[in-house]
Backbone as CSV, one residue per row, in Angstrom:
resi,resn,N_x,N_y,N_z,CA_x,CA_y,CA_z,C_x,C_y,C_z
1,GLN,20.989,-16.522,1.203,20.544,-17.326,2.277,19.164,-17.141,2.714
2,ASP,18.219,-18.044,2.947,17.030,-17.349,3.011,16.889,-17.251,4.504
3,GLU,15.899,-16.338,5.016,15.615,-15.505,6.538,14.001,-15.770,6.725
4,LEU,13.975,-16.021,7.967,12.307,-15.872,8.710,12.580,-14.654,9.548
5,ALA,11.820,-13.893,9.451,11.597,-13.048,10.359,10.459,-13.100,11.012
6,GLU,10.252,-13.195,12.417,8.911,-13.334,13.100,8.505,-11.735,13.834
7,SER,7.495,-11.232,13.865,6.888,-9.942,14.492,5.496,-10.163,15.131
8,GLY,4.968,-9.228,16.083,3.977,-9.689,16.755,3.699,-9.986,18.075
9,GLY,4.826,-10.272,18.893,5.139,-10.964,20.079,4.792,-9.968,20.549
10,GLY,4.847,-9.821,22.474,5.112,-8.677,23.290,4.324,-9.605,24.234
11,LEU,3.614,-8.464,25.305,2.840,-8.658,26.783,1.488,-8.085,26.300
12,VAL,1.016,-9.683,26.980,-0.565,-9.440,27.012,-1.266,-9.964,28.081
13,GLN,-2.335,-9.569,28.485,-2.784,-10.183,29.685,-3.708,-11.462,29.498
14,PRO,-3.841,-12.107,30.493,-4.390,-13.287,30.591,-5.905,-13.341,29.952
15,GLY,-6.336,-14.214,28.704,-7.594,-14.275,28.053,-7.175,-13.472,26.599
16,GLY,-6.519,-12.721,26.391,-5.998,-11.603,25.301,-5.590,-12.796,24.193
17,SER,-5.509,-11.638,23.742,-4.747,-12.220,21.975,-3.780,-11.944,21.171
18,LEU,-3.250,-12.273,20.612,-2.036,-11.995,19.539,-1.839,-12.846,18.088
19,THR,-1.150,-12.350,17.250,-1.100,-12.392,16.027,0.301,-12.451,15.724
20,LEU,0.723,-13.597,15.402,2.353,-13.687,15.390,2.630,-14.070,13.785
21,SER,3.717,-12.857,13.366,3.647,-13.041,11.921,4.945,-13.421,11.564
22,CYS,5.464,-14.395,10.275,6.310,-14.630,9.948,6.760,-14.535,8.347
23,MET,7.682,-13.891,8.286,7.743,-13.317,6.680,9.068,-14.361,6.036
24,HIS,9.316,-15.237,4.940,10.287,-15.818,4.296,10.662,-14.677,3.291
25,SER,11.949,-14.792,3.159,12.327,-13.843,2.232,13.054,-14.508,1.042
26,GLY,13.358,-15.599,1.150,13.380,-16.458,-0.152,12.183,-16.859,-1.090
27,ASP,12.502,-17.825,-1.935,11.766,-17.900,-3.001,10.974,-19.346,-2.605
28,LEU,9.541,-19.655,-3.505,9.044,-20.811,-3.236,8.639,-21.118,-2.132
29,PHE,8.081,-20.202,-1.359,7.206,-20.040,-0.046,6.318,-21.231,0.030
30,GLY,5.498,-21.501,-1.010,4.648,-22.439,-1.225,5.127,-23.857,-1.169
31,ILE,6.108,-24.509,-1.338,6.511,-25.638,-1.353,6.902,-26.345,0.102
32,TYR,7.056,-25.191,1.035,7.390,-25.764,2.261,6.357,-26.140,3.350
33,SER,6.480,-27.197,4.282,5.712,-27.485,5.577,6.165,-26.090,6.424
34,VAL,5.023,-25.650,7.043,5.339,-24.609,8.033,5.146,-24.894,9.502
35,ASP,5.833,-24.796,10.600,5.416,-24.850,11.702,5.638,-23.596,12.528
36,TRP,4.797,-23.596,14.004,5.174,-22.677,14.855,5.864,-23.280,16.116
37,TYR,7.285,-22.885,16.901,7.776,-23.992,17.940,7.498,-22.851,19.000
38,ARG,7.508,-23.343,20.183,7.729,-22.093,21.531,9.003,-22.794,22.548
39,GLN,9.540,-22.193,23.582,10.476,-22.635,24.276,10.336,-21.724,25.401
40,ALA,9.891,-22.349,26.399,9.591,-21.655,27.940,10.799,-21.756,28.670
41,PRO,11.666,-20.819,29.453,12.592,-21.227,30.028,12.523,-22.377,31.330
42,GLY,13.859,-22.924,30.825,14.188,-24.479,31.574,13.731,-25.942,30.642
43,ASP,12.407,-25.141,29.702,11.926,-26.304,28.994,12.689,-26.642,27.277
44,GLN,12.468,-28.138,26.956,12.673,-28.321,25.847,11.738,-27.391,24.595
45,ARG,12.118,-27.134,23.532,11.448,-26.488,22.456,10.274,-27.636,22.163
46,GLU,9.112,-26.726,21.996,7.680,-27.901,21.686,7.228,-27.636,20.290
47,LEU,6.440,-28.271,19.846,5.647,-28.233,18.658,4.350,-27.423,18.983
48,VAL,4.133,-26.249,18.352,2.821,-25.750,19.091,1.711,-25.998,17.909
49,ALA,2.231,-26.098,16.566,1.245,-25.890,15.262,1.773,-25.954,14.199
50,ALA,1.274,-26.707,12.978,1.985,-27.333,11.783,1.153,-27.135,10.874
51,ASN,1.624,-26.311,9.788,0.677,-26.537,8.576,1.562,-27.217,7.421
52,THR,1.082,-28.422,6.380,1.890,-28.650,5.663,1.522,-28.041,4.348
53,ASN,2.359,-28.291,3.355,2.418,-27.702,2.008,0.895,-27.912,1.091
54,GLN,0.021,-28.955,1.659,-1.315,-29.333,1.348,-2.320,-29.131,2.078
55,GLY,-1.995,-28.570,2.918,-2.899,-27.549,3.736,-3.587,-28.514,5.097
56,THR,-2.848,-29.605,5.684,-3.068,-30.047,6.943,-2.653,-29.306,7.739
57,THR,-3.399,-29.466,8.877,-3.187,-28.639,10.119,-3.181,-29.605,11.499
58,ASN,-1.864,-29.409,12.597,-1.854,-30.143,13.637,-1.709,-29.072,14.460
59,TYR,-2.168,-29.200,15.859,-2.109,-28.511,16.866,-1.319,-29.364,17.998
60,ALA,-1.165,-28.675,18.951,-0.501,-29.558,20.162,-1.954,-29.272,20.982
61,ASP,-2.048,-30.530,21.911,-3.137,-30.515,22.816,-3.493,-29.265,23.661
62,SER,-2.507,-28.526,24.251,-2.365,-27.447,25.023,-2.777,-26.273,24.104
63,VAL,-2.832,-26.116,22.883,-3.798,-25.099,22.401,-4.470,-25.282,21.193
64,LYS,-5.025,-26.506,21.140,-6.234,-26.752,20.273,-7.603,-26.043,20.750
65,GLY,-8.038,-25.213,19.796,-8.904,-24.364,19.972,-8.980,-23.165,20.614
66,ARG,-7.647,-22.405,20.723,-7.268,-21.936,20.931,-6.336,-20.796,20.066
67,PHE,-5.586,-21.659,19.385,-4.452,-21.009,18.230,-4.867,-21.622,16.870
68,THR,-4.579,-20.890,16.032,-4.994,-21.281,14.547,-3.509,-20.728,13.741
69,ILE,-3.137,-21.419,13.072,-1.893,-21.717,12.234,-2.430,-21.465,10.536
70,SER,-1.904,-20.364,9.899,-2.467,-20.139,8.519,-1.130,-19.631,7.915
71,ARG,-1.399,-19.500,6.428,0.055,-19.047,5.780,-1.105,-17.839,4.659
72,ASP,-0.183,-17.257,4.063,-0.513,-16.836,2.767,0.638,-16.948,1.864
73,ASN,0.647,-17.894,0.935,1.912,-17.947,-0.064,2.116,-16.631,-0.795
74,TYR,1.236,-16.103,-1.226,1.334,-14.953,-2.299,2.736,-13.875,-1.409
75,LYS,1.888,-13.736,-0.296,2.884,-12.683,0.661,4.135,-13.277,1.312
76,SER,4.474,-14.945,0.900,5.417,-15.399,1.771,5.373,-15.372,3.295
77,THR,4.797,-15.655,3.875,3.561,-15.485,5.322,3.207,-16.446,5.742
78,MET,3.926,-16.617,7.206,2.885,-17.741,8.140,2.376,-16.941,9.416
79,TYR,1.362,-17.090,9.723,0.707,-16.659,10.850,0.355,-17.708,12.009
80,LEU,0.410,-17.078,13.539,-0.243,-18.031,14.354,-0.975,-17.342,15.198
81,GLN,-2.263,-17.081,14.793,-3.195,-16.346,15.876,-3.861,-17.315,17.040
82,MET,-3.352,-16.473,17.941,-3.678,-16.993,19.396,-4.300,-16.222,20.655
83,ASN,-5.800,-17.092,20.875,-6.494,-16.294,21.637,-6.771,-17.237,23.072
84,ASP,-7.383,-16.125,23.933,-7.537,-16.890,25.165,-5.960,-17.023,25.835
85,LEU,-5.335,-16.441,25.586,-3.714,-16.669,26.148,-3.721,-17.089,27.419
86,LYS,-2.955,-17.900,28.035,-2.830,-17.986,29.360,-1.182,-17.967,29.905
87,PRO,-0.989,-17.942,31.285,0.524,-17.485,31.456,1.065,-18.589,31.225
88,ASP,0.669,-19.914,31.098,1.696,-21.285,30.493,2.223,-21.151,29.031
89,ASP,1.213,-19.978,28.634,1.797,-20.026,27.074,2.969,-18.730,26.753
90,THR,3.117,-18.610,27.844,4.461,-17.309,28.081,5.757,-18.245,27.301
91,ALA,6.533,-17.703,26.299,7.698,-18.463,25.889,8.029,-17.743,25.109
92,VAL,9.606,-18.109,24.043,9.927,-17.515,23.072,9.307,-18.317,21.924
93,TYR,8.721,-18.044,20.676,8.259,-18.591,19.616,8.897,-18.440,18.345
94,TYR,9.211,-19.499,17.943,10.011,-19.980,16.595,9.226,-20.165,15.564
95,CYS,9.282,-19.619,14.526,8.691,-19.850,13.145,9.831,-20.840,12.286
96,HIS,9.115,-22.013,11.780,10.021,-22.951,11.047,9.621,-23.251,9.751
97,ILE,10.540,-23.514,8.735,9.933,-23.903,7.403,10.693,-24.975,7.269
98,LYS,10.231,-26.403,5.951,10.847,-27.463,5.828,10.667,-27.475,4.573
99,ALA,11.511,-27.962,3.691,11.357,-28.300,2.391,11.106,-29.587,2.450
100,PRO,9.981,-30.081,1.298,9.581,-31.823,1.304,10.894,-32.454,0.469
101,SER,10.806,-33.466,0.855,12.079,-34.630,0.130,11.798,-34.747,-1.198
102,PRO,12.926,-34.793,-1.598,14.236,-35.238,-1.223,14.948,-34.050,-0.563
103,TRP,14.336,-32.480,-0.560,15.526,-32.124,-0.781,15.806,-31.832,0.938
104,ASN,14.428,-31.318,1.997,14.748,-31.601,3.477,15.247,-30.572,3.959
105,TYR,15.969,-29.201,3.190,16.667,-28.227,4.150,15.224,-27.174,4.682
106,GLU,16.073,-26.676,5.876,14.705,-26.292,6.575,15.572,-24.807,7.234
107,TYR,14.583,-24.213,7.698,15.123,-22.648,7.905,14.365,-22.299,9.364
108,TRP,15.111,-21.531,10.490,14.401,-21.279,12.028,14.393,-19.742,11.626
109,GLY,13.513,-19.155,12.176,13.407,-17.756,12.794,14.270,-17.600,13.843
110,ARG,14.743,-16.597,14.419,15.564,-16.198,15.237,14.428,-16.167,16.674
111,GLY,13.359,-16.109,16.914,12.175,-16.191,18.291,11.752,-14.996,18.677
112,ILE,10.606,-14.779,19.111,10.091,-13.813,19.415,9.317,-14.036,20.713
113,GLN,9.615,-13.090,21.516,9.159,-13.288,23.068,7.342,-12.946,23.339
114,VAL,6.655,-13.725,23.644,5.246,-13.820,24.011,4.933,-13.871,25.707
115,THR,4.816,-13.132,26.470,4.726,-12.702,27.529,2.919,-12.343,28.054
116,VAL,2.501,-13.637,28.620,1.117,-13.195,29.470,1.050,-13.807,30.850
117,SER,0.705,-11.894,31.023,0.673,-11.673,32.825,-0.073,-10.478,32.944
118,SER,-0.652,-10.937,34.278,-1.499,-9.284,34.423,-0.297,-8.385,35.341
């Protein structure tokens, strides 16, 4: 069973930076599209950033210019660099990967807390 393990979360002051990492324990990481989602208390889970297996990236409007998604296929790891963090960025962040069609299987990380507060 493939697993995703997030790291790098924690408490940061407004305006600060954090980098989340997510390591995939299985094979063929390079075939997957990779995404970061987040969920704040009382809210639905929302897509923050996405990276396809061909290198296309997309971001939620609320994080454009501040967050950067990247991946290292040799290390089977994806990253989310978060700069100029705001209290509204406080949430549990989840990494997610999905295999291309026709397979379409997907995996989720367990989530990691990011708290932005002074």
